C-alpha atoms as an extended CHARMM CRD file, in Angstrom:
* protein
*
       108  EXT
         1         1  LEU       CA              0.2470000000       -7.8010000000      -19.2530000000  PROA      1               0.0000000000
         2         2  TRP       CA             -1.4590000000       -5.1700000000      -17.0790000000  PROA      2               0.0000000000
         3         3  ARG       CA             -4.8710000000       -6.7970000000      -17.4460000000  PROA      3               0.0000000000
         4         4  SER       CA             -3.7160000000       -9.9620000000      -15.6990000000  PROA      4               0.0000000000
         5         5  LYS       CA             -6.7640000000      -11.7020000000      -14.2800000000  PROA      5               0.0000000000
         6         6  THR       CA             -4.6240000000      -13.3990000000      -11.6480000000  PROA      6               0.0000000000
         7         7  VAL       CA             -3.7650000000      -10.1210000000       -9.8480000000  PROA      7               0.0000000000
         8         8  ARG       CA             -6.4280000000       -9.7760000000       -7.1770000000  PROA      8               0.0000000000
         9         9  PRO       CA             -6.2590000000       -7.1780000000       -4.4110000000  PROA      9               0.0000000000
        10        10  THR       CA             -6.6230000000       -8.2030000000       -0.7840000000  PROA      10              0.0000000000
        11        11  GLU       CA             -7.3340000000       -5.9710000000        2.2210000000  PROA      11              0.0000000000
        12        12  GLY       CA             -6.4700000000       -5.9240000000        5.8930000000  PROA      12              0.0000000000
        13        13  THR       CA             -5.5030000000       -3.7870000000        8.8640000000  PROA      13              0.0000000000
        14        14  PHE       CA             -2.4440000000       -3.4330000000       11.0780000000  PROA      14              0.0000000000
        15        15  LEU       CA             -1.5480000000       -1.4210000000       14.1830000000  PROA      15              0.0000000000
        16        16  ALA       CA              1.0560000000        1.3390000000       13.9630000000  PROA      16              0.0000000000
        17        17  GLY       CA              1.5890000000        4.4080000000       16.1210000000  PROA      17              0.0000000000
        18        18  GLY       CA             -1.6270000000        3.7760000000       18.0400000000  PROA      18              0.0000000000
        19        19  TYR       CA             -3.7190000000        3.6700000000       14.8510000000  PROA      19              0.0000000000
        20        20  GLU       CA             -5.5470000000        0.7610000000       13.2420000000  PROA      20              0.0000000000
        21        21  ILE       CA             -4.4880000000        1.2960000000        9.6360000000  PROA      21              0.0000000000
        22        22  PHE       CA             -6.2720000000       -0.1260000000        6.5940000000  PROA      22              0.0000000000
        23        23  PHE       CA             -4.1810000000       -1.4690000000        3.7130000000  PROA      23              0.0000000000
        24        24  ARG       CA             -4.5250000000       -3.0790000000        0.2980000000  PROA      24              0.0000000000
        25        25  GLU       CA             -2.1160000000       -5.5550000000       -1.2710000000  PROA      25              0.0000000000
        26        26  THR       CA             -1.5220000000       -7.1410000000       -4.6620000000  PROA      26              0.0000000000
        27        27  VAL       CA              1.0420000000       -9.8220000000       -5.4400000000  PROA      27              0.0000000000
        28        28  PRO       CA              2.5740000000      -11.0420000000       -8.7010000000  PROA      28              0.0000000000
        29        29  PRO       CA              0.9390000000      -13.9730000000      -10.4960000000  PROA      29              0.0000000000
        30        30  GLN       CA              2.6760000000      -17.3100000000       -9.8250000000  PROA      30              0.0000000000
        31        31  GLU       CA              4.1250000000      -17.4430000000      -13.3410000000  PROA      31              0.0000000000
        32        32  VAL       CA              5.8680000000      -14.0500000000      -12.9820000000  PROA      32              0.0000000000
        33        33  ILE       CA              9.3080000000      -13.6570000000      -11.3810000000  PROA      33              0.0000000000
        34        34  TYR       CA              9.1880000000      -11.6380000000       -8.1410000000  PROA      34              0.0000000000
        35        35  LYS       CA             11.1770000000       -8.3920000000       -8.4580000000  PROA      35              0.0000000000
        36        36  GLY       CA             10.5950000000       -6.6180000000       -5.1460000000  PROA      36              0.0000000000
        37        37  THR       CA              8.0620000000       -4.7850000000       -3.0000000000  PROA      37              0.0000000000
        38        38  ILE       CA              6.5820000000       -1.3750000000       -3.7500000000  PROA      38              0.0000000000
        39        39  LEU       CA              5.0720000000        0.7230000000       -0.9490000000  PROA      39              0.0000000000
        40        40  LEU       CA              2.5840000000        3.1930000000       -2.4060000000  PROA      40              0.0000000000
        41        41  ILE       CA              2.0130000000        6.3600000000       -0.3500000000  PROA      41              0.0000000000
        42        42  HSD       CA             -1.0170000000        8.5260000000       -1.1560000000  PROA      42              0.0000000000
        43        43  GLY       CA             -1.2560000000       12.3150000000       -1.0340000000  PROA      43              0.0000000000
        44        44  GLN       CA             -3.5880000000       14.5030000000        1.0370000000  PROA      44              0.0000000000
        45        45  SER       CA             -6.6250000000       14.2380000000       -1.2610000000  PROA      45              0.0000000000
        46        46  PHE       CA             -6.3580000000       10.5210000000       -2.0020000000  PROA      46              0.0000000000
        47        47  SER       CA             -6.3910000000        7.0760000000       -0.3740000000  PROA      47              0.0000000000
        48        48  SER       CA             -5.1810000000        3.5480000000       -1.0550000000  PROA      48              0.0000000000
        49        49  SER       CA             -8.1620000000        3.0290000000       -3.3710000000  PROA      49              0.0000000000
        50        50  THR       CA             -6.6470000000        5.5700000000       -5.8010000000  PROA      50              0.0000000000
        51        51  TRP       CA             -3.8310000000        3.1150000000       -6.5840000000  PROA      51              0.0000000000
        52        52  LEU       CA             -6.3990000000        0.4270000000       -7.4860000000  PROA      52              0.0000000000
        53        53  GLU       CA             -8.7450000000        2.6950000000       -9.4270000000  PROA      53              0.0000000000
        54        54  ASN       CA             -5.8440000000        3.8300000000      -11.6200000000  PROA      54              0.0000000000
        55        55  SER       CA             -4.6410000000        0.1870000000      -11.9960000000  PROA      55              0.0000000000
        56        56  THR       CA             -1.2250000000        1.1330000000      -10.5740000000  PROA      56              0.0000000000
        57        57  MET       CA             -1.1050000000       -1.8240000000       -8.1890000000  PROA      57              0.0000000000
        58        58  GLN       CA             -2.3380000000       -4.2670000000      -10.8060000000  PROA      58              0.0000000000
        59        59  VAL       CA              0.2080000000       -3.1190000000      -13.4180000000  PROA      59              0.0000000000
        60        60  PHE       CA              3.1630000000       -3.3380000000      -11.0280000000  PROA      60              0.0000000000
        61        61  SER       CA              2.0880000000       -6.7420000000       -9.6820000000  PROA      61              0.0000000000
        62        62  ALA       CA              1.5690000000       -8.1230000000      -13.1910000000  PROA      62              0.0000000000
        63        63  ALA       CA              5.1720000000       -7.0160000000      -13.8400000000  PROA      63              0.0000000000
        64        64  GLY       CA              6.4750000000       -8.9040000000      -10.7770000000  PROA      64              0.0000000000
        65        65  TYR       CA              6.1360000000       -6.5480000000       -7.8070000000  PROA      65              0.0000000000
        66        66  ARG       CA              4.3070000000       -7.0420000000       -4.5320000000  PROA      66              0.0000000000
        67        67  CYS       CA              2.3990000000       -3.7970000000       -3.9020000000  PROA      67              0.0000000000
        68        68  LEU       CA              1.1450000000       -2.4210000000       -0.6020000000  PROA      68              0.0000000000
        69        69  ALA       CA             -0.8600000000        0.7700000000       -0.1490000000  PROA      69              0.0000000000
        70        70  PHE       CA             -2.2490000000        1.9580000000        3.1640000000  PROA      70              0.0000000000
        71        71  ASP       CA             -4.5930000000        4.7380000000        4.2240000000  PROA      71              0.0000000000
        72        72  MET       CA             -3.0080000000        7.3510000000        6.4630000000  PROA      72              0.0000000000
        73        73  PRO       CA             -4.9940000000        8.2260000000        9.6170000000  PROA      73              0.0000000000
        74        74  GLY       CA             -8.1070000000       10.2320000000        8.7460000000  PROA      74              0.0000000000
        75        75  CYS       CA             -8.0400000000        9.1080000000        5.0970000000  PROA      75              0.0000000000
        76        76  GLY       CA             -9.8980000000        6.3770000000        3.2270000000  PROA      76              0.0000000000
        77        77  LYS       CA            -10.7940000000        3.4640000000        5.4830000000  PROA      77              0.0000000000
        78        78  THR       CA             -8.4440000000        4.4170000000        8.3430000000  PROA      78              0.0000000000
        79        79  GLY       CA            -10.3550000000        6.2490000000       11.0320000000  PROA      79              0.0000000000
        80        80  GLY       CA             -9.3870000000        9.0990000000       13.2810000000  PROA      80              0.0000000000
        81        81  PRO       CA             -8.4490000000       12.6850000000       12.5930000000  PROA      81              0.0000000000
        82        82  THR       CA             -6.1650000000       13.6820000000        9.7300000000  PROA      82              0.0000000000
        83        83  VAL       CA             -2.5490000000       13.9060000000       10.9010000000  PROA      83              0.0000000000
        84        84  SER       CA              0.2320000000       16.3780000000       10.1140000000  PROA      84              0.0000000000
        85        85  ASP       CA              2.8750000000       15.6990000000        7.4700000000  PROA      85              0.0000000000
        86        86  SER       CA              5.4880000000       15.1330000000       10.1790000000  PROA      86              0.0000000000
        87        87  LYS       CA              3.2300000000       12.5350000000       11.8450000000  PROA      87              0.0000000000
        88        88  LYS       CA              2.7390000000       10.8300000000        8.4580000000  PROA      88              0.0000000000
        89        89  ALA       CA              6.5180000000       10.6390000000        8.1160000000  PROA      89              0.0000000000
        90        90  GLU       CA              6.6580000000        8.9170000000       11.5250000000  PROA      90              0.0000000000
        91        91  ILE       CA              3.9440000000        6.4290000000       10.5460000000  PROA      91              0.0000000000
        92        92  ILE       CA              5.7380000000        5.1360000000        7.4290000000  PROA      92              0.0000000000
        93        93  PRO       CA              8.5680000000        3.2640000000        9.2420000000  PROA      93              0.0000000000
        94        94  LEU       CA              6.0680000000        2.0180000000       11.8530000000  PROA      94              0.0000000000
        95        95  ALA       CA              3.9080000000        0.6680000000        9.0250000000  PROA      95              0.0000000000
        96        96  MET       CA              6.9280000000       -0.9870000000        7.4240000000  PROA      96              0.0000000000
        97        97  HSD       CA              7.7320000000       -2.6870000000       10.7330000000  PROA      97              0.0000000000
        98        98  ALA       CA              4.1140000000       -3.8160000000       11.2490000000  PROA      98              0.0000000000
        99        99  LEU       CA              3.9790000000       -5.2280000000        7.6980000000  PROA      99              0.0000000000
       100       100  GLU       CA              7.4030000000       -6.8740000000        8.1790000000  PROA      100             0.0000000000
       101       101  LEU       CA              8.9600000000       -4.9500000000        5.2850000000  PROA      101             0.0000000000
       102       102  GLU       CA             12.7100000000       -4.4270000000        5.1750000000  PROA      102             0.0000000000
       103       103  THR       CA             13.5030000000       -3.2310000000        1.6660000000  PROA      103             0.0000000000
       104       104  VAL       CA             10.9180000000       -1.3960000000       -0.4350000000  PROA      104             0.0000000000
       105       105  ILE       CA             10.6010000000        0.8940000000       -3.4000000000  PROA      105             0.0000000000
       106       106  PHE       CA              8.6460000000        4.0050000000       -2.3730000000  PROA      106             0.0000000000
       107       107  PHE       CA              6.1280000000        5.3430000000       -4.8640000000  PROA      107             0.0000000000
       108       108  SER       CA              4.1010000000        8.4720000000       -4.1860000000  PROA      108             0.0000000000
């Protein structure tokens, strides 16, 4: 199941809080029933690539979940200085709005 060859990550950027933020996305294969959207939030020492390298996004998408992971400012492929934890907390709902997400499962 988790080695599904039809789960392929895509990449993009969106604007939120004055930042151009890089994100990665995986979606369920067509033959799998959609179960919801998971928003993966990385810690201080990681980035969105961590979720791909550990196959987290691929496993969840193979099981029916759309997965989105973005790089906080100053991390991974999102430029700018690193931001405080309180600023990160402000960016999450802005990111959800920019990505047109209403209901998600948070995973960190």
